Every structure is written in structure tokens, then in C-alpha cells.
C-alpha positions as protocol buffer text, in pm:
chain_id: "A"
residue {
  index: 1
  type: UNK
  ca { x: -4126 y: 875 z: -1688 }
}
residue {
  index: 2
  type: UNK
  ca { x: -3850 y: 813 z: -1437 }
}
residue {
  index: 3
  type: UNK
  ca { x: -3523 y: 832 z: -1631 }
}
residue {
  index: 4
  type: UNK
  ca { x: -3300 y: 795 z: -1321 }
}
residue {
  index: 5
  type: UNK
  ca { x: -3057 y: 509 z: -1320 }
}
residue {
  index: 6
  type: UNK
  ca { x: -3112 y: 177 z: -1123 }
}
residue {
  index: 7
  type: UNK
  ca { x: -2848 y: 298 z: -876 }
}
residue {
  index: 8
  type: UNK
  ca { x: -2819 y: 329 z: -498 }
}
residue {
  index: 9
  type: UNK
  ca { x: -2560 y: 580 z: -402 }
}
residue {
  index: 10
  type: UNK
  ca { x: -2389 y: 466 z: -65 }
}
residue {
  index: 11
  type: UNK
  ca { x: -2237 y: 741 z: 148 }
}
residue {
  index: 12
  type: UNK
  ca { x: -2099 y: 738 z: 503 }
}
residue {
  index: 13
  type: UNK
  ca { x: -2105 y: 1069 z: 683 }
}
residue {
  index: 14
  type: UNK
  ca { x: -1977 y: 1225 z: 1004 }
}
residue {
  index: 15
  type: UNK
  ca { x: -1990 y: 1597 z: 1050 }
}
residue {
  index: 16
  type: UNK
  ca { x: -2021 y: 1636 z: 675 }
}
residue {
  index: 17
  type: UNK
  ca { x: -2324 y: 1878 z: 645 }
}
residue {
  index: 18
  type: UNK
  ca { x: -2148 y: 2133 z: 417 }
}
residue {
  index: 19
  type: UNK
  ca { x: -2012 y: 1872 z: 194 }
}
residue {
  index: 20
  type: UNK
  ca { x: -2329 y: 1668 z: 172 }
}
residue {
  index: 21
  type: UNK
  ca { x: -2531 y: 1995 z: 94 }
}
residue {
  index: 22
  type: UNK
  ca { x: -2312 y: 2041 z: -213 }
}
residue {
  index: 23
  type: UNK
  ca { x: -2288 y: 1675 z: -321 }
}
residue {
  index: 24
  type: UNK
  ca { x: -2634 y: 1546 z: -295 }
}
residue {
  index: 25
  type: UNK
  ca { x: -2800 y: 1763 z: -567 }
}
residue {
  index: 26
  type: UNK
  ca { x: -2533 y: 1622 z: -803 }
}
residue {
  index: 27
  type: UNK
  ca { x: -2658 y: 1282 z: -745 }
}
residue {
  index: 28
  type: UNK
  ca { x: -3000 y: 1323 z: -910 }
}
residue {
  index: 29
  type: UNK
  ca { x: -2908 y: 1068 z: -1177 }
}
residue {
  index: 30
  type: UNK
  ca { x: -2971 y: 786 z: -917 }
}
residue {
  index: 31
  type: UNK
  ca { x: -3284 y: 649 z: -801 }
}
residue {
  index: 32
  type: UNK
  ca { x: -3178 y: 626 z: -439 }
}
residue {
  index: 33
  type: UNK
  ca { x: -2930 y: 776 z: -206 }
}
residue {
  index: 34
  type: UNK
  ca { x: -2848 y: 594 z: 117 }
}
residue {
  index: 35
  type: UNK
  ca { x: -2646 y: 789 z: 384 }
}
residue {
  index: 36
  type: UNK
  ca { x: -2524 y: 610 z: 701 }
}
residue {
  index: 37
  type: UNK
  ca { x: -2457 y: 872 z: 952 }
}
residue {
  index: 38
  type: UNK
  ca { x: -2207 y: 800 z: 1238 }
}
residue {
  index: 39
  type: UNK
  ca { x: -2399 y: 826 z: 1567 }
}
residue {
  index: 40
  type: UNK
  ca { x: -2120 y: 1067 z: 1697 }
}
residue {
  index: 41
  type: UNK
  ca { x: -2206 y: 1326 z: 1425 }
}
residue {
  index: 42
  type: UNK
  ca { x: -2311 y: 1654 z: 1570 }
}
residue {
  index: 43
  type: UNK
  ca { x: -2332 y: 1908 z: 1291 }
}
residue {
  index: 44
  type: UNK
  ca { x: -2668 y: 1844 z: 1136 }
}
residue {
  index: 45
  type: UNK
  ca { x: -2547 y: 1598 z: 887 }
}
residue {
  index: 46
  type: UNK
  ca { x: -2858 y: 1380 z: 926 }
}
residue {
  index: 47
  type: UNK
  ca { x: -3105 y: 1680 z: 876 }
}
residue {
  index: 48
  type: UNK
  ca { x: -2912 y: 1793 z: 557 }
}
residue {
  index: 49
  type: UNK
  ca { x: -2940 y: 1437 z: 403 }
}
residue {
  index: 50
  type: UNK
  ca { x: -3308 y: 1389 z: 492 }
}
residue {
  index: 51
  type: UNK
  ca { x: -3389 y: 1737 z: 339 }
}
residue {
  index: 52
  type: UNK
  ca { x: -3231 y: 1616 z: 22 }
}
residue {
  index: 53
  type: UNK
  ca { x: -3450 y: 1320 z: 10 }
}
residue {
  index: 54
  type: UNK
  ca { x: -3187 y: 1068 z: 96 }
}
residue {
  index: 55
  type: UNK
  ca { x: -3270 y: 747 z: 305 }
}
residue {
  index: 56
  type: UNK
  ca { x: -3089 y: 804 z: 628 }
}
residue {
  index: 57
  type: UNK
  ca { x: -2970 y: 551 z: 882 }
}
residue {
  index: 58
  type: UNK
  ca { x: -2781 y: 624 z: 1202 }
}
residue {
  index: 59
  type: UNK
  ca { x: -2534 y: 374 z: 1341 }
}
residue {
  index: 60
  type: UNK
  ca { x: -2218 y: 403 z: 1579 }
}
residue {
  index: 61
  type: UNK
  ca { x: -1897 y: 360 z: 1386 }
}
residue {
  index: 62
  type: UNK
  ca { x: -1720 y: 36 z: 1455 }
}
residue {
  index: 63
  type: UNK
  ca { x: -1503 y: 32 z: 1152 }
}
residue {
  index: 64
  type: UNK
  ca { x: -1550 y: 154 z: 803 }
}
residue {
  index: 65
  type: UNK
  ca { x: -1586 y: -203 z: 657 }
}
residue {
  index: 66
  type: UNK
  ca { x: -1874 y: -299 z: 891 }
}
residue {
  index: 67
  type: UNK
  ca { x: -2033 y: 51 z: 840 }
}
residue {
  index: 68
  type: UNK
  ca { x: -2023 y: 19 z: 456 }
}
residue {
  index: 69
  type: UNK
  ca { x: -2171 y: -327 z: 479 }
}
residue {
  index: 70
  type: UNK
  ca { x: -2440 y: -200 z: 698 }
}
residue {
  index: 71
  type: UNK
  ca { x: -2534 y: 53 z: 431 }
}
residue {
  index: 72
  type: UNK
  ca { x: -2497 y: -198 z: 152 }
}
residue {
  index: 73
  type: UNK
  ca { x: -2761 y: -421 z: 309 }
}
residue {
  index: 74
  type: UNK
  ca { x: -3015 y: -139 z: 313 }
}
residue {
  index: 75
  type: UNK
  ca { x: -2958 y: -50 z: -61 }
}
residue {
  index: 76
  type: UNK
  ca { x: -3249 y: -144 z: -279 }
}
residue {
  index: 77
  type: UNK
  ca { x: -3138 y: -89 z: -638 }
}
residue {
  index: 78
  type: UNK
  ca { x: -2964 y: -337 z: -878 }
}
residue {
  index: 79
  type: UNK
  ca { x: -2637 y: -133 z: -875 }
}
residue {
  index: 80
  type: UNK
  ca { x: -2454 y: 49 z: -595 }
}
residue {
  index: 81
  type: UNK
  ca { x: -2224 y: 349 z: -625 }
}
residue {
  index: 82
  type: UNK
  ca { x: -1996 y: 391 z: -339 }
}
residue {
  index: 83
  type: UNK
  ca { x: -1878 y: 744 z: -275 }
}
residue {
  index: 84
  type: UNK
  ca { x: -1743 y: 950 z: 5 }
}
residue {
  index: 85
  type: UNK
  ca { x: -1884 y: 1295 z: 91 }
}
residue {
  index: 86
  type: UNK
  ca { x: -1562 y: 1445 z: -35 }
}
residue {
  index: 87
  type: UNK
  ca { x: -1569 y: 1277 z: -379 }
}
residue {
  index: 88
  type: UNK
  ca { x: -1741 y: 1387 z: -708 }
}
residue {
  index: 89
  type: UNK
  ca { x: -1775 y: 1221 z: -1046 }
}
residue {
  index: 90
  type: UNK
  ca { x: -1681 y: 1418 z: -1332 }
}
residue {
  index: 91
  type: UNK
  ca { x: -1914 y: 1450 z: -1635 }
}
residue {
  index: 92
  type: UNK
  ca { x: -1726 y: 1190 z: -1833 }
}
residue {
  index: 93
  type: UNK
  ca { x: -1763 y: 938 z: -1540 }
}
residue {
  index: 94
  type: UNK
  ca { x: -2129 y: 1009 z: -1519 }
}
residue {
  index: 95
  type: UNK
  ca { x: -2181 y: 944 z: -1878 }
}
residue {
  index: 96
  type: UNK
  ca { x: -1981 y: 621 z: -1863 }
}
residue {
  index: 97
  type: UNK
  ca { x: -2197 y: 514 z: -1568 }
}
residue {
  index: 98
  type: UNK
  ca { x: -2509 y: 539 z: -1778 }
}
residue {
  index: 99
  type: UNK
  ca { x: -2374 y: 296 z: -2029 }
}
residue {
  index: 100
  type: UNK
  ca { x: -2233 y: 65 z: -1771 }
}
residue {
  index: 101
  type: UNK
  ca { x: -2554 y: -20 z: -1586 }
}
residue {
  index: 102
  type: UNK
  ca { x: -2694 y: -130 z: -1921 }
}
residue {
  index: 103
  type: UNK
  ca { x: -2415 y: -385 z: -1968 }
}
residue {
  index: 104
  type: UNK
  ca { x: -2466 y: -760 z: -1904 }
}
residue {
  index: 105
  type: UNK
  ca { x: -2204 y: -998 z: -1755 }
}
residue {
  index: 106
  type: UNK
  ca { x: -2007 y: -735 z: -1562 }
}
residue {
  index: 107
  type: UNK
  ca { x: -2011 y: -725 z: -1186 }
}
residue {
  index: 108
  type: UNK
  ca { x: -1823 y: -412 z: -1116 }
}
residue {
  index: 109
  type: UNK
  ca { x: -1647 y: -117 z: -1255 }
}
residue {
  index: 110
  type: UNK
  ca { x: -1339 y: 102 z: -1160 }
}
residue {
  index: 111
  type: UNK
  ca { x: -1257 y: 477 z: -1230 }
}
residue {
  index: 112
  type: UNK
  ca { x: -939 y: 667 z: -1192 }
}
residue {
  index: 113
  type: UNK
  ca { x: -931 y: 880 z: -876 }
}
residue {
  index: 114
  type: UNK
  ca { x: -759 y: 1213 z: -860 }
}
residue {
  index: 115
  type: UNK
  ca { x: -680 y: 1341 z: -513 }
}
residue {
  index: 116
  type: UNK
  ca { x: -651 y: 1703 z: -443 }
}
residue {
  index: 117
  type: UNK
  ca { x: -429 y: 1838 z: -155 }
}
residue {
  index: 118
  type: UNK
  ca { x: -471 y: 2205 z: -46 }
}
residue {
  index: 119
  type: UNK
  ca { x: -622 y: 2315 z: -364 }
}
residue {
  index: 120
  type: UNK
  ca { x: -424 y: 2130 z: -617 }
}
residue {
  index: 121
  type: UNK
  ca { x: -424 y: 1776 z: -770 }
}
residue {
  index: 122
  type: UNK
  ca { x: -137 y: 1538 z: -657 }
}
residue {
  index: 123
  type: UNK
  ca { x: 25 y: 1387 z: -956 }
}
residue {
  index: 124
  type: UNK
  ca { x: 301 y: 1187 z: -790 }
}
residue {
  index: 125
  type: UNK
  ca { x: 370 y: 1049 z: -447 }
}
residue {
  index: 126
  type: UNK
  ca { x: 206 y: 730 z: -544 }
}
residue {
  index: 127
  type: UNK
  ca { x: -133 y: 895 z: -575 }
}
residue {
  index: 128
  type: UNK
  ca { x: -161 y: 914 z: -951 }
}
residue {
  index: 129
  type: UNK
  ca { x: -313 y: 655 z: -1185 }
}
residue {
  index: 130
  type: UNK
  ca { x: -503 y: 489 z: -895 }
}
residue {
  index: 131
  type: UNK
  ca { x: -812 y: 299 z: -1003 }
}
residue {
  index: 132
  type: UNK
  ca { x: -1085 y: 240 z: -743 }
}
residue {
  index: 133
  type: UNK
  ca { x: -1383 y: -6 z: -761 }
}
residue {
  index: 134
  type: UNK
  ca { x: -1690 y: 195 z: -678 }
}
residue {
  index: 135
  type: UNK
  ca { x: -1979 y: 68 z: -899 }
}
residue {
  index: 136
  type: UNK
  ca { x: -2101 y: -291 z: -849 }
}
residue {
  index: 137
  type: UNK
  ca { x: -2395 y: -508 z: -854 }
}
residue {
  index: 138
  type: UNK
  ca { x: -2561 y: -518 z: -511 }
}
residue {
  index: 139
  type: UNK
  ca { x: -2616 y: -892 z: -502 }
}
residue {
  index: 140
  type: UNK
  ca { x: -2252 y: -965 z: -608 }
}
residue {
  index: 141
  type: UNK
  ca { x: -2070 y: -756 z: -352 }
}
residue {
  index: 142
  type: UNK
  ca { x: -1964 y: -745 z: 13 }
}
residue {
  index: 143
  type: UNK
  ca { x: -1736 y: -523 z: 215 }
}
residue {
  index: 144
  type: UNK
  ca { x: -1476 y: -665 z: 436 }
}
residue {
  index: 145
  type: UNK
  ca { x: -1450 y: -597 z: 812 }
}
residue {
  index: 146
  type: UNK
  ca { x: -1151 y: -376 z: 814 }
}
residue {
  index: 147
  type: UNK
  ca { x: -1170 y: -78 z: 1058 }
}
residue {
  index: 148
  type: UNK
  ca { x: -988 y: 139 z: 792 }
}
residue {
  index: 149
  type: UNK
  ca { x: -873 y: 109 z: 429 }
}
residue {
  index: 150
  type: UNK
  ca { x: -1183 y: -120 z: 371 }
}
residue {
  index: 151
  type: UNK
  ca { x: -1233 y: -298 z: 52 }
}
residue {
  index: 152
  type: UNK
  ca { x: -1532 y: -433 z: -147 }
}
residue {
  index: 153
  type: UNK
  ca { x: -1514 y: -777 z: -282 }
}
residue {
  index: 154
  type: UNK
  ca { x: -1709 y: -850 z: -598 }
}
residue {
  index: 155
  type: UNK
  ca { x: -1801 y: -1186 z: -758 }
}
residue {
  index: 156
  type: UNK
  ca { x: -1764 y: -1160 z: -1126 }
}
residue {
  index: 157
  type: UNK
  ca { x: -1579 y: -957 z: -1410 }
}
residue {
  index: 158
  type: UNK
  ca { x: -1459 y: -604 z: -1317 }
}
residue {
  index: 159
  type: UNK
  ca { x: -1395 y: -341 z: -1594 }
}
residue {
  index: 160
  type: UNK
  ca { x: -1266 y: 9 z: -1620 }
}
residue {
  index: 161
  type: UNK
  ca { x: -1465 y: 313 z: -1714 }
}
residue {
  index: 162
  type: UNK
  ca { x: -1374 y: 648 z: -1863 }
}
residue {
  index: 163
  type: UNK
  ca { x: -1392 y: 952 z: -1637 }
}
residue {
  index: 164
  type: UNK
  ca { x: -1242 y: 1041 z: -1293 }
}
residue {
  index: 165
  type: UNK
  ca { x: -1343 y: 1066 z: -935 }
}
residue {
  index: 166
  type: UNK
  ca { x: -1234 y: 1390 z: -795 }
}
residue {
  index: 167
  type: UNK
  ca { x: -1127 y: 1331 z: -429 }
}
residue {
  index: 168
  type: UNK
  ca { x: -1116 y: 1664 z: -238 }
}
residue {
  index: 169
  type: UNK
  ca { x: -1048 y: 1534 z: 113 }
}
residue {
  index: 170
  type: UNK
  ca { x: -764 y: 1752 z: 202 }
}
residue {
  index: 171
  type: UNK
  ca { x: -883 y: 2108 z: 160 }
}
residue {
  index: 172
  type: UNK
  ca { x: -727 y: 2265 z: 471 }
}
residue {
  index: 173
  type: UNK
  ca { x: -472 y: 2197 z: 732 }
}
residue {
  index: 174
  type: UNK
  ca { x: -759 y: 2112 z: 975 }
}
residue {
  index: 175
  type: UNK
  ca { x: -866 y: 1833 z: 739 }
}
residue {
  index: 176
  type: UNK
  ca { x: -509 y: 1696 z: 725 }
}
residue {
  index: 177
  type: UNK
  ca { x: -461 y: 1703 z: 1096 }
}
residue {
  index: 178
  type: UNK
  ca { x: -800 y: 1534 z: 1162 }
}
residue {
  index: 179
  type: UNK
  ca { x: -723 y: 1251 z: 900 }
}
residue {
  index: 180
  type: UNK
  ca { x: -366 y: 1203 z: 1030 }
}
residue {
  index: 181
  type: UNK
  ca { x: -502 y: 1120 z: 1374 }
}
residue {
  index: 182
  type: UNK
  ca { x: -795 y: 921 z: 1299 }
}
residue {
  index: 183
  type: UNK
  ca { x: -630 y: 685 z: 1039 }
}
residue {
  index: 184
  type: UNK
  ca { x: -314 y: 644 z: 1243 }
}
residue {
  index: 185
  type: UNK
  ca { x: -519 y: 526 z: 1534 }
}
residue {
  index: 186
  type: UNK
  ca { x: -748 y: 306 z: 1329 }
}
residue {
  index: 187
  type: UNK
  ca { x: -446 y: 161 z: 1150 }
}
residue {
  index: 188
  type: UNK
  ca { x: -286 y: 65 z: 1473 }
}
residue {
  index: 189
  type: UNK
  ca { x: -602 y: -95 z: 1594 }
}
residue {
  index: 190
  type: UNK
  ca { x: -628 y: -291 z: 1263 }
}
residue {
  index: 191
  type: UNK
  ca { x: -274 y: -409 z: 1306 }
}
residue {
  index: 192
  type: UNK
  ca { x: -338 y: -487 z: 1670 }
}
residue {
  index: 193
  type: UNK
  ca { x: -631 y: -717 z: 1571 }
}
residue {
  index: 194
  type: UNK
  ca { x: -411 y: -907 z: 1338 }
}
residue {
  index: 195
  type: UNK
  ca { x: -174 y: -975 z: 1621 }
}
residue {
  index: 196
  type: UNK
  ca { x: 100 y: -745 z: 1495 }
}
residue {
  index: 197
  type: UNK
  ca { x: 346 y: -583 z: 1730 }
}
residue {
  index: 198
  type: UNK
  ca { x: 597 y: -285 z: 1689 }
}
residue {
  index: 199
  type: UNK
  ca { x: 939 y: -213 z: 1828 }
}
residue {
  index: 200
  type: UNK
  ca { x: 1118 y: 107 z: 1897 }
}
residue {
  index: 201
  type: UNK
  ca { x: 1300 y: 59 z: 1568 }
}
residue {
  index: 202
  type: UNK
  ca { x: 965 y: 49 z: 1379 }
}
residue {
  index: 203
  type: UNK
  ca { x: 869 y: 376 z: 1547 }
}
residue {
  index: 204
  type: UNK
  ca { x: 1191 y: 543 z: 1434 }
}
residue {
  index: 205
  type: UNK
  ca { x: 1263 y: 389 z: 1107 }
}
residue {
  index: 206
  type: UNK
  ca { x: 930 y: 331 z: 927 }
}
residue {
  index: 207
  type: UNK
  ca { x: 833 y: 697 z: 906 }
}
residue {
  index: 208
  type: UNK
  ca { x: 1163 y: 778 z: 721 }
}
residue {
  index: 209
  type: UNK
  ca { x: 1117 y: 483 z: 482 }
}
residue {
  index: 210
  type: UNK
  ca { x: 761 y: 609 z: 413 }
}
residue {
  index: 211
  type: UNK
  ca { x: 889 y: 959 z: 341 }
}
residue {
  index: 212
  type: UNK
  ca { x: 1167 y: 845 z: 113 }
}
residue {
  index: 213
  type: UNK
  ca { x: 947 y: 618 z: -83 }
}
residue {
  index: 214
  type: UNK
  ca { x: 692 y: 876 z: -149 }
}
residue {
  index: 215
  type: UNK
  ca { x: 921 y: 1177 z: -187 }
}
residue {
  index: 216
  type: UNK
  ca { x: 1205 y: 1014 z: -392 }
}
residue {
  index: 217
  type: UNK
  ca { x: 1088 y: 681 z: -537 }
}
residue {
  index: 218
  type: UNK
  ca { x: 742 y: 795 z: -621 }
}
residue {
  index: 219
  type: UNK
  ca { x: 865 y: 1143 z: -738 }
}
residue {
  index: 220
  type: UNK
  ca { x: 676 y: 1337 z: -467 }
}
residue {
  index: 221
  type: UNK
  ca { x: 942 y: 1607 z: -506 }
}
residue {
  index: 222
  type: UNK
  ca { x: 785 y: 1692 z: -853 }
}
residue {
  index: 223
  type: UNK
  ca { x: 469 y: 1811 z: -665 }
}
residue {
  index: 224
  type: UNK
  ca { x: 668 y: 2093 z: -514 }
}
residue {
  index: 225
  type: UNK
  ca { x: 603 y: 2225 z: -170 }
}
residue {
  index: 226
  type: UNK
  ca { x: 250 y: 2034 z: -152 }
}
residue {
  index: 227
  type: UNK
  ca { x: 434 y: 1706 z: -235 }
}
residue {
  index: 228
  type: UNK
  ca { x: 691 y: 1753 z: 43 }
}
residue {
  index: 229
  type: UNK
  ca { x: 407 y: 1849 z: 292 }
}
residue {
  index: 230
  type: UNK
  ca { x: 195 y: 1557 z: 188 }
}
residue {
  index: 231
  type: UNK
  ca { x: 498 y: 1306 z: 228 }
}
residue {
  index: 232
  type: UNK
  ca { x: 578 y: 1457 z: 567 }
}
residue {
  index: 233
  type: UNK
  ca { x: 216 y: 1413 z: 684 }
}
residue {
  index: 234
  type: UNK
  ca { x: 220 y: 1048 z: 559 }
}
residue {
  index: 235
  type: UNK
  ca { x: 542 y: 986 z: 757 }
}
residue {
  index: 236
  type: UNK
  ca { x: 385 y: 1136 z: 1066 }
}
residue {
  index: 237
  type: UNK
  ca { x: 95 y: 913 z: 1029 }
}
residue {
  index: 238
  type: UNK
  ca { x: 330 y: 613 z: 1018 }
}
residue {
  index: 239
  type: UNK
  ca { x: 497 y: 745 z: 1327 }
}
residue {
  index: 240
  type: UNK
  ca { x: 180 y: 786 z: 1520 }
}
residue {
  index: 241
  type: UNK
  ca { x: 58 y: 444 z: 1404 }
}
residue {
  index: 242
  type: UNK
  ca { x: 367 y: 258 z: 1513 }
}
residue {
  index: 243
  type: UNK
  ca { x: 397 y: 463 z: 1836 }
}
residue {
  index: 244
  type: UNK
  ca { x: 44 y: 369 z: 1922 }
}
residue {
  index: 245
  type: UNK
  ca { x: 109 y: 3 z: 1853 }
}
residue {
  index: 246
  type: UNK
  ca { x: 437 y: -3 z: 2041 }
}
residue {
  index: 247
  type: UNK
  ca { x: 293 y: 165 z: 2342 }
}
residue {
  index: 248
  type: UNK
  ca { x: -13 y: -45 z: 2348 }
}
residue {
  index: 249
  type: UNK
  ca { x: -273 y: 243 z: 2319 }
}
residue {
  index: 250
  type: UNK
  ca { x: -330 y: 619 z: 2243 }
}
residue {
  index: 251
  type: UNK
  ca { x: -315 y: 723 z: 2616 }
}
residue {
  index: 252
  type: UNK
  ca { x: -385 y: 575 z: 2953 }
}
residue {
  index: 253
  type: UNK
  ca { x: -708 y: 755 z: 2972 }
}
residue {
  index: 254
  type: UNK
  ca { x: -820 y: 675 z: 2623 }
}
residue {
  index: 255
  type: UNK
  ca { x: -659 y: 337 z: 2518 }
}
residue {
  index: 256
  type: UNK
  ca { x: -710 y: 193 z: 2179 }
}
residue {
  index: 257
  type: UNK
  ca { x: -964 y: 431 z: 2064 }
}
residue {
  index: 258
  type: UNK
  ca { x: -968 y: 498 z: 1692 }
}
residue {
  index: 259
  type: UNK
  ca { x: -1215 y: 789 z: 1728 }
}
residue {
  index: 260
  type: UNK
  ca { x: -1003 y: 988 z: 1954 }
}
residue {
  index: 261
  type: UNK
  ca { x: -977 y: 1365 z: 1894 }
}
residue {
  index: 262
  type: UNK
  ca { x: -690 y: 1535 z: 1694 }
}
residue {
  index: 263
  type: UNK
  ca { x: -389 y: 1620 z: 1667 }
}
residue {
  index: 264
  type: UNK
  ca { x: -430 y: 1440 z: 1325 }
}
residue {
  index: 265
  type: UNK
  ca { x: -554 y: 1144 z: 1087 }
}
residue {
  index: 266
  type: UNK
  ca { x: -316 y: 988 z: 843 }
}
residue {
  index: 267
  type: UNK
  ca { x: -300 y: 738 z: 552 }
}
residue {
  index: 268
  type: UNK
  ca { x: -527 y: 812 z: 258 }
}
residue {
  index: 269
  type: UNK
  ca { x: -874 y: 653 z: 285 }
}
């Protein structure tokens, strides 16, 4: 008897072979795992996913929203659980998930997400108490087309579940640098598509406003040295985003390319 849950776990991956190798065995509660691999991935991510029994699709990344929608359309189970390769459900979240899929009249569910930064959870900086919609009925959901900071839209009631999603995206300075650059570039491209422009004042002032908001108003100072570092990185992301938007592109040789290589990546996914 198959006691797995009627869930398709949807993952996007680029150069995530080590993380996938650790994550996929923890998803045995689901009947299906769908992994959409960025065509630019070069570290064996696809092979790791296939060895674990996942259904794997390869696609060039043209934005996280379209990429997730592509994956959603290939899911086959009644429920879809959207995770990233650097996220884990704690035991309480898994137990609440089992009860959720048996409920009628609910289209989606949210969990608390706790983000870790260089080995410790961040409790302030505007990052605590965040609830994210990650479990939803396949036929009642659709992702937007945002290139970054994408959202899923669900038709029907949404409820909260017990448990936590542990988000361990920022495990090293290399992770921070990579995210800083990629999300700054993608954020600039998203603003550009919406017809937004930036001035030199934006480039100078907005990073300071971001730092002060996170460090002072959102009490990042209570997270100690890690809080200060995180707020500084967020401010750097804002600087790169608006500098890119103001100048019209990342560089003359690589204009408007959200997949450009480091120095960094930026706002939280």
C-alpha cells in the first residue's frame, strides 16, 4: 500500500547538487518530486535529481515566475508543495501537511519561514514572523511572471499551518555574494520592465534608507554582528539595483543580464 501523500514537490535548481542530495531523501512523504533544472547548471544537479527518482525537466531561466509556472504545469498530483533547494520542513510542518491534504474547502496553506544567516537564525531585520504560501491545490494556483520575488496566486481560502520552513540560503559569504548580484540585477530588470527609472539620488539615498529601516526600525541591531552584516548586504543590493537601473545596464559588454556573474546577489528570495 502506498502511504505517500498526494503531493508533487516542485523545486527549481541551478548548481544545487550538494543541497539536492541532502534534501531529496527527506521528501519521501510525497508521491512525486518535480525538479526544473536551469539549462545553465553545470555541477551535476540533473544527475543527482534523476538518481533520487525525481521527474526532471531542463529549461533556460527567463525569470523565476515563468520557471515555476513551467514546473507547476508538469506536476500531476492534487497538491503542490513549492520548496527551494535550500529549504527544509521541520517535523511539525510535515505532520501538519499530512492533515492539510485531507481537508476540504481549502485551496492553500502557509507556514512560518525562519531564515538562517551564516549559521544562525535571524530573529529581526524584518525577517521574523514571515508566513509563506507553499502548499496549494494544483488546479487552483498560478505563478505570476515576475523575474524575481515571484508569487503564487491561489483561488480559494488560505489557512495557516503549524511548523516552520527552515531557510538556509546564506551559509557562506560566497552564497551572500552570489545572491547579492543576481537579485540586484533581476530586480533592476523587473523595475525596467515596469517602466521605472532611477536617478543619482536613488542610487545614493535608497541604500541608506534600506539599512536604517532594517537595522534600526526592524531591530536588526539585536541580531548582533550578523544583523549588521545582513543589513549592510541588503543596502548593497539596493545600491547595485538602482545603479544598474540608473546606468541602463550592468555593463557595456553585458547589458541587462540578470544572470551575470558575481560580485553578488541581493534581496531575499
